[in-house]
VEXDREN-2710 file (C-alpha; in Angstrom, 1 decimal):
% VEXDREN-2710
k/r/px/py/pz
1/MET/-109.6/-63.8/-123.3
2/LEU/-110.0/-62.4/-126.8
3/PHE/-106.2/-61.0/-126.2
4/GLU/-104.9/-64.6/-124.9
5/LYS/-106.1/-66.1/-128.2
6/ALA/-104.8/-63.5/-130.5
7/SER/-101.4/-63.8/-128.6
8/LYS/-101.4/-67.7/-129.1
9/ILE/-101.8/-67.2/-132.8
10/LEU/-98.8/-64.9/-133.0
11/GLN/-96.8/-67.1/-130.8
12/ARG/-97.5/-69.9/-133.3
13/ALA/-95.8/-67.8/-136.2
14/SER/-92.1/-67.5/-136.7
15/PHE/-90.6/-64.8/-134.2
16/ARG/-88.7/-63.2/-137.0
17/ASN/-89.8/-63.7/-140.3
18/THR/-93.7/-64.3/-140.2
19/PHE/-96.5/-61.4/-139.1
20/CYS/-99.7/-61.1/-139.0
21/GLY/-100.4/-58.8/-141.9
22/TYR/-103.2/-56.8/-141.2
23/ALA/-102.4/-56.6/-137.3
24/THR/-99.1/-55.3/-138.3
25/ARG/-100.3/-52.6/-140.2
26/SER/-102.7/-51.6/-137.1
27/LEU/-100.0/-51.9/-134.8
28/ALA/-97.9/-49.4/-137.0
29/ARG/-100.7/-46.9/-136.7
30/ALA/-101.6/-47.4/-133.0
31/SER/-97.8/-46.8/-132.2
32/GLN/-97.2/-44.0/-134.7
33/LYS/-94.3/-45.8/-135.9
34/PRO/-93.2/-46.6/-139.6
35/LEU/-93.7/-50.3/-140.3
36/SER/-90.2/-50.7/-140.9
37/LYS/-89.4/-49.7/-137.3
38/LEU/-91.9/-51.8/-135.9
39/HIS/-91.1/-54.5/-133.4
40/ILE/-93.7/-57.1/-132.3
41/SER/-92.6/-59.2/-129.5
42/THR/-94.6/-62.5/-128.9
43/VAL/-92.5/-63.5/-125.7
44/GLU/-95.0/-64.2/-122.9
45/GLY/-98.0/-62.9/-125.4
46/ARG/-97.2/-59.3/-125.0
47/ILE/-97.5/-56.8/-127.5
48/SER/-94.8/-53.9/-127.5
49/ASN/-96.0/-50.1/-127.2
50/VAL/-99.7/-51.0/-128.0
51/SER/-102.4/-51.1/-125.6
52/LYS/-104.5/-54.6/-125.4
53/TYR/-107.8/-52.5/-126.3
54/ASN/-106.5/-51.2/-129.6
55/PHE/-105.0/-54.2/-130.7
56/LEU/-108.1/-56.2/-130.1
57/ARG/-110.6/-53.3/-131.5
58/GLN/-108.8/-52.9/-134.6
59/SER/-107.3/-56.3/-135.5
60/TYR/-109.2/-59.1/-134.2
61/GLY/-112.1/-58.7/-136.2
62/THR/-110.1/-58.7/-139.1
63/PRO/-109.4/-61.9/-141.4
64/LYS/-106.6/-63.8/-139.8
65/TYR/-104.1/-65.1/-142.0
66/PHE/-100.2/-64.7/-142.0
67/HIS/-97.9/-63.0/-144.6
68/CYS/-94.4/-63.9/-145.1
69/SER/-92.2/-60.9/-145.3
70/ALA/-88.6/-59.9/-144.9
71/VAL/-86.9/-59.5/-141.5
72/VAL/-86.9/-56.1/-139.9
73/GLY/-85.2/-53.1/-141.9
74/GLU/-83.0/-52.2/-138.9
75/ASN/-81.4/-56.2/-139.2
76/ILE/-80.5/-55.6/-142.6
77/LYS/-77.2/-54.0/-143.9
78/THR/-76.3/-52.6/-147.4
79/VAL/-73.1/-52.8/-148.4
80/LYS/-72.0/-50.2/-151.3
81/THR/-68.8/-49.9/-153.4
82/PRO/-65.8/-48.9/-151.5
83/PRO/-64.4/-45.2/-152.4
84/PHE/-63.2/-45.3/-155.8
85/PRO/-60.0/-43.3/-156.9
86/ASP/-60.2/-40.0/-158.7
87/SER/-59.0/-41.7/-162.1
88/VAL/-61.4/-44.9/-161.9
89/SER/-64.8/-44.9/-162.6
90/GLU/-65.8/-48.7/-162.7
91/GLY/-64.7/-52.1/-162.0
92/ASP/-65.8/-55.9/-162.3
93/ILE/-67.2/-57.4/-159.1
94/ARG/-65.8/-60.9/-158.1
95/TRP/-67.3/-62.7/-155.2
96/GLU/-65.8/-64.7/-152.6
97/LYS/-69.0/-65.5/-150.8
98/ALA/-72.5/-66.7/-151.4
99/VAL/-75.9/-66.2/-150.0
100/GLY/-76.1/-67.7/-146.7
101/ASP/-72.4/-67.7/-145.9
102/GLN/-71.6/-66.3/-142.2
103/VAL/-69.4/-63.3/-142.4
104/GLU/-67.3/-61.4/-139.5
105/GLU/-67.0/-57.8/-139.3
106/ASP/-64.5/-56.2/-141.8
107/GLU/-64.2/-59.6/-143.8
108/VAL/-63.4/-59.6/-147.1
109/ILE/-66.5/-60.6/-149.3
110/GLY/-65.7/-59.5/-152.5
111/GLU/-63.3/-57.6/-154.8
112/ILE/-63.8/-55.2/-157.5
113/GLU/-61.0/-55.4/-160.1
114/THR/-60.3/-52.4/-162.2
115/ASP/-58.1/-51.3/-164.6
116/LYS/-55.2/-50.6/-162.0
117/THR/-55.9/-52.3/-159.1
118/ALA/-58.2/-54.5/-156.9
119/LEU/-60.2/-53.0/-154.0
120/PRO/-61.6/-55.2/-151.5
121/VAL/-65.5/-55.3/-150.4
122/SER/-65.7/-55.8/-146.7
123/SER/-68.4/-56.5/-144.5
124/PRO/-69.6/-53.5/-142.3
125/GLU/-70.8/-56.0/-139.5
126/ALA/-70.8/-59.6/-138.6
127/GLY/-73.7/-61.5/-140.0
128/VAL/-75.1/-63.6/-143.0
129/ILE/-75.3/-62.6/-146.5
130/HIS/-78.5/-62.2/-147.2
131/GLU/-78.9/-61.1/-150.8
132/LEU/-76.4/-60.3/-154.0
133/LEU/-77.7/-57.3/-155.9
134/VAL/-75.1/-58.0/-158.6
135/ALA/-73.9/-61.2/-160.3
136/ASP/-70.2/-62.4/-159.9
137/GLY/-68.5/-60.9/-162.9
138/ASP/-70.7/-57.8/-163.3
139/THR/-69.5/-54.1/-164.0
140/VAL/-70.3/-51.8/-161.1
141/GLU/-70.0/-48.2/-160.6
142/LYS/-68.9/-46.0/-158.3
143/GLY/-71.7/-45.9/-155.0
144/GLN/-73.7/-48.6/-156.5
145/GLU/-75.2/-51.1/-153.9
146/LEU/-73.8/-54.5/-154.0
147/CYS/-75.3/-57.0/-151.2
148/ARG/-77.4/-56.9/-148.2
149/ILE/-76.1/-58.8/-144.9
150/ASP/-78.4/-59.8/-142.3
151/VAL/-77.1/-58.8/-138.9
152/SER/-79.6/-59.6/-136.5
153/GLY/-77.5/-62.7/-135.6
154/GLY/-80.3/-65.3/-136.5
155/GLY/-79.6/-65.8/-140.0
156/GLY/-77.8/-68.6/-141.6
157/ALA/-77.5/-70.8/-144.2
158/PRO/-80.7/-72.9/-144.9
159/PRO/-80.3/-76.3/-143.4
160/LYS/-79.8/-79.0/-145.4
161/PRO/-82.7/-81.6/-145.9
162/THR/-82.7/-84.7/-144.3
163/GLU/-82.8/-87.9/-146.0
164/THR/-85.5/-89.9/-144.7
165/PRO/-84.7/-93.2/-144.9
166/VAL/-86.8/-95.5/-147.5
167/THR/-88.5/-98.4/-145.7
168/GLU/-88.9/-101.3/-147.9
169/ALA/-92.4/-102.9/-147.7
170/PRO/-92.2/-106.3/-146.0
171/LYS/-92.1/-109.3/-148.6
172/THR/-94.9/-111.6/-148.2
173/THR/-94.1/-115.3/-147.5
174/PRO/-95.8/-118.1/-149.2
175/VAL/-97.7/-118.9/-146.0
176/ALA/-99.2/-115.2/-145.8
177/GLU/-100.5/-115.3/-149.3
178/LYS/-104.4/-116.2/-149.9
179/VAL/-104.5/-119.8/-150.9
180/VAL/-106.8/-120.0/-154.0
181/GLU/-108.8/-123.1/-154.1
182/ARG/-108.7/-125.0/-157.5
183/GLU/-111.1/-128.3/-158.6
184/ILE/-109.0/-131.2/-158.9
185/PRO/-109.7/-132.9/-162.7
186/SER/-111.5/-136.1/-162.1
187/THR/-110.4/-137.6/-165.9
188/PRO/-106.5/-137.9/-166.8
189/PRO/-105.7/-135.4/-170.1
190/PRO/-105.7/-137.1/-173.4
191/VAL/-102.5/-138.9/-174.5
192/PRO/-101.2/-137.0/-178.1
193/GLU/-101.1/-139.2/-181.3
194/ILE/-97.9/-140.6/-182.5
195/PRO/-96.9/-139.3/-185.8
196/LYS/-96.9/-141.7/-188.9
197/GLU/-94.4/-139.8/-190.8
198/PRO/-90.5/-139.3/-189.9
199/LEU/-89.9/-135.9/-188.5
200/LYS/-87.9/-133.6/-191.1
201/THR/-84.2/-132.9/-190.0
202/VAL/-83.6/-129.4/-189.5
203/THR/-80.3/-127.8/-191.1
204/PRO/-79.0/-125.2/-188.5
205/THR/-78.1/-121.9/-190.1
206/PRO/-74.0/-121.0/-189.8
207/PRO/-73.6/-118.2/-187.1
208/LEU/-73.1/-114.4/-188.6
209/LEU/-69.7/-113.6/-188.5
210/ARG/-69.3/-110.2/-186.5
211/PRO/-66.4/-107.3/-187.3
212/ALA/-63.3/-108.0/-185.5
213/ALA/-63.1/-105.5/-182.4
214/PRO/-60.4/-103.2/-182.8
215/ASP/-57.1/-103.3/-181.0
216/GLN/-57.3/-101.8/-177.5
217/SER/-53.4/-101.7/-177.1
218/ALA/-52.8/-99.7/-180.6
219/PRO/-51.8/-95.9/-179.8
220/SER/-54.9/-93.7/-180.4
221/THR/-53.8/-90.9/-183.7
222/THR/-56.2/-88.5/-182.1
223/GLY/-55.8/-86.5/-178.9
224/ALA/-57.9/-84.1/-177.0
225/ARG/-58.6/-80.8/-179.1
226/SER/-60.6/-78.8/-176.5
227/GLU/-60.6/-74.9/-176.2
228/THR/-61.2/-73.0/-173.1
229/ARG/-62.0/-69.3/-173.3
230/VAL/-61.6/-66.7/-170.4
231/LYS/-62.9/-63.1/-170.1
232/MET/-59.7/-60.9/-169.5
233/THR/-59.4/-59.2/-166.6
234/ARG/-59.7/-55.4/-166.6
235/MET/-56.0/-54.9/-165.4
236/ARG/-54.8/-57.2/-168.4
237/GLN/-57.0/-55.2/-170.5
238/ARG/-55.4/-51.9/-169.6
239/ILE/-51.9/-53.4/-169.7
240/ALA/-52.7/-54.5/-173.5
241/THR/-53.9/-50.9/-174.1
242/ARG/-51.2/-49.3/-172.8
243/LEU/-48.4/-51.4/-174.3
244/LYS/-50.0/-50.9/-177.7
245/ASP/-50.5/-47.2/-177.3
246/ALA/-46.6/-47.2/-176.5
247/GLN/-46.1/-48.7/-179.7
248/ASN/-48.1/-46.7/-181.8
249/THR/-47.1/-43.2/-180.1
250/ALA/-43.4/-43.6/-179.5
251/ALA/-40.3/-43.9/-182.2
252/MET/-38.8/-46.6/-179.6
253/LEU/-35.4/-47.8/-180.5
254/THR/-33.1/-49.9/-177.9
255/THR/-29.4/-50.0/-177.4
256/PHE/-27.2/-52.7/-175.5
257/ASN/-24.5/-53.1/-173.3
258/GLU/-22.9/-55.4/-170.9
259/VAL/-21.6/-54.8/-167.5
260/ASP/-19.2/-56.8/-165.5
261/MET/-20.7/-57.7/-161.6
262/SER/-17.7/-58.9/-160.2
263/ASN/-17.3/-55.7/-158.1
264/ILE/-20.6/-55.0/-156.9
265/MET/-21.1/-58.9/-156.1
266/GLU/-18.2/-58.4/-154.1
267/MET/-19.5/-55.8/-152.1
268/ARG/-22.5/-57.4/-151.7
269/LYS/-21.0/-60.3/-150.5
270/GLN/-18.5/-58.6/-147.8
271/HIS/-21.3/-56.2/-146.4
272/LYS/-24.5/-58.0/-146.6
273/ASP/-24.4/-59.3/-143.2
274/ALA/-23.7/-56.1/-141.4
275/PHE/-26.2/-54.3/-143.9
276/LEU/-28.9/-57.0/-142.8
277/LYS/-28.3/-56.5/-139.0
278/LYS/-28.3/-52.8/-138.9
279/HIS/-31.4/-51.9/-141.5
280/ASN/-33.0/-55.3/-141.2
281/VAL/-33.4/-55.3/-144.7
282/LYS/-31.4/-57.6/-147.2
283/LEU/-28.9/-55.8/-149.5
284/GLY/-30.1/-57.0/-153.3
285/PHE/-28.7/-55.5/-156.6
286/MET/-32.2/-53.7/-157.5
287/SER/-31.1/-51.1/-155.3
288/ALA/-27.6/-50.6/-156.9
289/PHE/-29.2/-50.3/-160.3
290/VAL/-31.8/-47.9/-159.1
291/LYS/-29.3/-45.6/-157.6
292/ALA/-27.1/-46.0/-160.6
293/SER/-29.9/-45.0/-163.1
294/ALA/-30.8/-41.6/-160.6
295/HIS/-27.3/-40.7/-160.9
296/ALA/-27.2/-41.0/-164.5
297/LEU/-30.5/-39.1/-165.1
298/GLN/-29.4/-36.3/-162.8
299/ASP/-26.5/-36.0/-165.4
300/ILE/-28.5/-36.7/-168.6
301/ALA/-31.8/-34.8/-167.6
302/VAL/-33.5/-35.4/-171.2
303/VAL/-33.9/-39.3/-170.4
304/ASN/-35.8/-37.8/-167.6
305/ALA/-37.7/-35.4/-169.6
306/VAL/-41.3/-36.0/-171.0
307/ILE/-43.0/-34.9/-174.1
308/ASP/-46.1/-32.9/-173.4
309/ASP/-48.2/-33.9/-176.8
310/ASP/-51.3/-31.6/-176.2
311/ASN/-49.0/-28.3/-176.0
312/ASN/-46.0/-29.5/-178.0
313/GLN/-43.7/-29.1/-175.2
314/ILE/-40.8/-31.1/-173.5
315/ILE/-41.2/-31.2/-169.8
316/TYR/-38.1/-31.7/-167.5
317/ARG/-38.3/-32.9/-164.2
318/ASP/-35.9/-32.0/-161.4
319/TYR/-37.5/-35.1/-159.3
320/ILE/-36.5/-38.7/-160.1
321/ASP/-39.3/-41.1/-159.5
322/VAL/-38.3/-44.9/-160.5
323/SER/-41.0/-47.1/-161.3
324/VAL/-40.1/-50.8/-160.7
325/ALA/-41.9/-53.3/-163.0
326/VAL/-43.3/-56.4/-160.5
327/ALA/-45.1/-59.4/-161.8
328/THR/-48.1/-60.6/-160.1
329/PRO/-50.5/-63.0/-160.9
330/LYS/-52.9/-60.5/-161.7
331/GLY/-50.6/-58.6/-164.2
332/LEU/-47.7/-56.6/-164.3
333/VAL/-47.7/-53.5/-162.1
334/VAL/-45.0/-50.7/-161.8
335/PRO/-45.2/-49.1/-157.9
336/VAL/-43.2/-45.7/-158.1
337/ILE/-40.1/-45.3/-155.7
338/ARG/-40.4/-41.4/-155.0
339/ASN/-37.2/-39.1/-154.7
340/VAL/-34.7/-41.5/-155.4
341/GLU/-31.8/-39.0/-155.9
342/ALA/-32.5/-38.4/-151.6
343/MET/-32.4/-42.1/-150.7
344/ASN/-29.5/-44.3/-150.2
345/PHE/-29.2/-48.0/-150.6
346/ALA/-31.3/-48.9/-147.6
347/ASP/-34.2/-46.7/-148.0
348/ILE/-34.4/-48.1/-151.7
349/GLU/-34.5/-51.7/-150.5
350/LYS/-37.1/-51.0/-147.6
351/THR/-39.2/-49.4/-149.9
352/ILE/-38.9/-52.0/-152.9
353/ASN/-39.8/-54.8/-150.5
354/ALA/-42.8/-53.0/-149.1
355/LEU/-44.3/-52.1/-152.6
356/GLY/-43.4/-55.6/-153.4
357/GLU/-45.2/-57.2/-150.6
358/LYS/-48.3/-54.9/-151.6
359/ALA/-48.3/-55.6/-155.4
360/ARG/-48.1/-59.6/-154.5
361/ASP/-51.3/-59.2/-152.2
362/GLY/-53.0/-56.7/-154.4
363/ASN/-53.0/-54.3/-151.8
364/LEU/-51.4/-51.6/-154.1
365/ALA/-53.0/-48.1/-154.1
366/ILE/-53.6/-46.1/-157.2
367/GLU/-51.2/-43.3/-155.9
368/GLU/-48.4/-45.8/-155.1
369/MET/-48.3/-46.4/-158.9
370/ASP/-49.1/-43.1/-160.5
371/GLY/-46.3/-41.0/-162.0
372/GLY/-43.0/-42.2/-162.4
373/THR/-40.3/-40.8/-164.8
374/PHE/-38.0/-43.8/-165.3
375/THR/-38.8/-47.5/-165.3
376/ILE/-36.3/-50.4/-164.4
377/SER/-37.6/-53.8/-165.7
378/ASN/-35.9/-56.8/-163.9
379/GLY/-36.3/-59.8/-166.4
380/GLY/-33.3/-61.7/-164.9
381/VAL/-35.4/-63.0/-162.0
382/PHE/-37.1/-65.6/-164.5
383/GLY/-33.6/-66.0/-166.2
384/SER/-34.1/-63.5/-169.5
385/LEU/-30.7/-63.4/-171.1
386/MET/-31.8/-60.3/-173.4
387/GLY/-34.7/-58.6/-174.1
388/THR/-36.1/-55.2/-175.5
389/PRO/-38.5/-53.8/-173.2
390/ILE/-41.2/-51.4/-174.0
391/ILE/-41.5/-48.1/-172.6
392/ASN/-43.9/-46.8/-170.0
393/PRO/-46.0/-44.0/-171.4
394/PRO/-45.6/-41.3/-170.8
395/GLN/-42.3/-41.8/-169.7
396/SER/-39.3/-41.5/-172.2
397/ALA/-37.1/-44.6/-171.5
398/ILE/-36.9/-47.8/-169.7
399/LEU/-33.7/-50.2/-168.5
400/GLY/-34.1/-53.6/-168.7
401/ILE/-31.8/-55.8/-166.8
402/HIS/-31.2/-59.4/-167.2
403/ALA/-29.6/-62.4/-165.9
404/ILE/-26.0/-62.8/-164.7
405/ASN/-24.0/-65.7/-166.5
406/ASP/-20.2/-66.3/-166.3
407/ARG/-18.9/-65.6/-169.6
408/PRO/-15.6/-65.3/-171.0
409/VAL/-14.3/-61.9/-171.4
410/ALA/-11.0/-60.0/-172.4
411/ILE/-9.4/-58.3/-169.4
412/ASN/-6.1/-56.7/-170.3
413/GLY/-4.9/-58.8/-173.1
414/LYS/-6.5/-61.7/-171.0
415/VAL/-9.3/-64.1/-170.9
416/GLU/-11.1/-64.4/-168.2
417/ILE/-14.5/-66.0/-166.6
418/ARG/-16.6/-62.9/-165.1
419/PRO/-20.2/-62.6/-164.0
420/MET/-21.8/-60.6/-167.0
421/MET/-25.1/-58.9/-167.5
422/TYR/-26.6/-57.5/-170.6
423/LEU/-28.3/-54.4/-170.6
424/ALA/-31.0/-53.0/-172.7
425/LEU/-32.2/-49.1/-172.7
426/THR/-35.4/-48.5/-174.8
427/TYR/-35.9/-45.1/-175.4
428/ASP/-38.2/-42.6/-177.0
429/HIS/-36.3/-41.4/-180.2
430/ARG/-38.8/-38.2/-180.5
431/LEU/-37.0/-36.6/-177.5
432/VAL/-33.8/-38.7/-177.2
433/ASP/-31.0/-38.7/-179.5
434/GLY/-28.7/-41.7/-180.0
435/ARG/-25.7/-40.0/-178.3
436/GLU/-27.6/-39.2/-175.0
437/ALA/-28.7/-42.8/-174.8
438/VAL/-25.9/-44.5/-175.4
439/THR/-24.0/-42.1/-172.6
440/PHE/-26.8/-42.8/-170.3
441/LEU/-26.6/-46.6/-170.6
442/ARG/-22.6/-46.4/-170.4
443/LYS/-22.9/-44.0/-167.2
444/ILE/-25.0/-47.0/-165.5
445/LYS/-22.4/-49.6/-166.3
446/SER/-19.3/-47.6/-165.0
447/THR/-21.4/-46.9/-161.9
448/ILE/-22.3/-50.5/-161.3
449/GLU/-18.8/-51.7/-162.3
450/ASP/-17.3/-49.2/-159.7
451/PRO/-20.1/-48.1/-157.0
452/ARG/-17.5/-45.9/-155.6
453/THR/-18.5/-43.2/-158.3
454/ILE/-21.5/-42.5/-156.6
455/LEU/-20.1/-41.5/-153.2
456/LEU/-17.2/-39.5/-155.2
457/ASP/-20.1/-38.1/-157.6
458/LEU/-17.9/-39.0/-160.5
END
């Protein structure tokens, strides 16, 4: 009898979030289990792992009230920061989900933006966002707890409150109103006296003149002068710092040249279909410039070298890793193509396409951007005619390629219209002299104008 009464009390409580405070602790002691691991089943009035006698003896005589608590600890999963690369210690969190949102397993619920890349934060299991431990935009460190997810399957967004229609009170009709009885006067009211003197004439006052309203058709002389302040992303801050460090450290100097693109364009036009059919990738101009740069770097090794400022040494590299600048919505990134000297045109095109897709999707790993011995920046895709690129430290040189435009040039004493491109090479004058820089750029020019020189190793 007593047990049935206590069971009915528990059945009226919420199955997941409401427990009898005193009974819960007693059940924990009787079952020899920690409170966070205790499951109370109210289905059909049964208490799991506890005898009826212990439950009634220890709990029924205590004050009966209900205590709202969090769900059982097994149903809450804590999400921590994903593994950080060795060179990254912190980042800014940006949430894509809010409290109460349903998430699936491995679904991206947020993103940690570091100074080099963005690290996705994924849900370990399907469930509901229970609590966000850090606010959007806060700085988080390695191993920090970010949020908690309820994986019990019973959670969800709180239901929207239903609007109860407001019922208007019925209007009372004159018939429903209470009739108030009034006495009927027996004598008529007195007649007012007729004035003996004539009435005075009142002169009307003239109306006040209001100022004329401004002409709405006249154009306004002042426009909107609002300002919007946006916090700089970590990647943008890192880019700004590195570019300024390059200006403060390197003695940068830029030399220019122009290249006739007729032969390389003809080669591409003639072989692009067969190239696509065999290698399943399009033949572009970027692979030609990467291969031409590697060809020139092998001849003029000082451009591929770097200064070790700490030890006052020059480091010459036998390998060639070309960094290709890629513009993304979050900033400029430079993924690296490794060992270009051992690649052919197809290998370079495939690597560029794969790294470009990762950069645009924000999936580049830190390892794919570290290193690099030489950089190529392609401003021509945006229509740039000429520019002076900034060195990507600690490298010693960067090649800038630009738009292709038809221009009149002198060919064998005659004026002809040719597709021409300006080339710019910015180099660190502390290490590279003008002779090596100009020779290096002319080597690239001759390779692009006659690609057969690569095959002949000229």
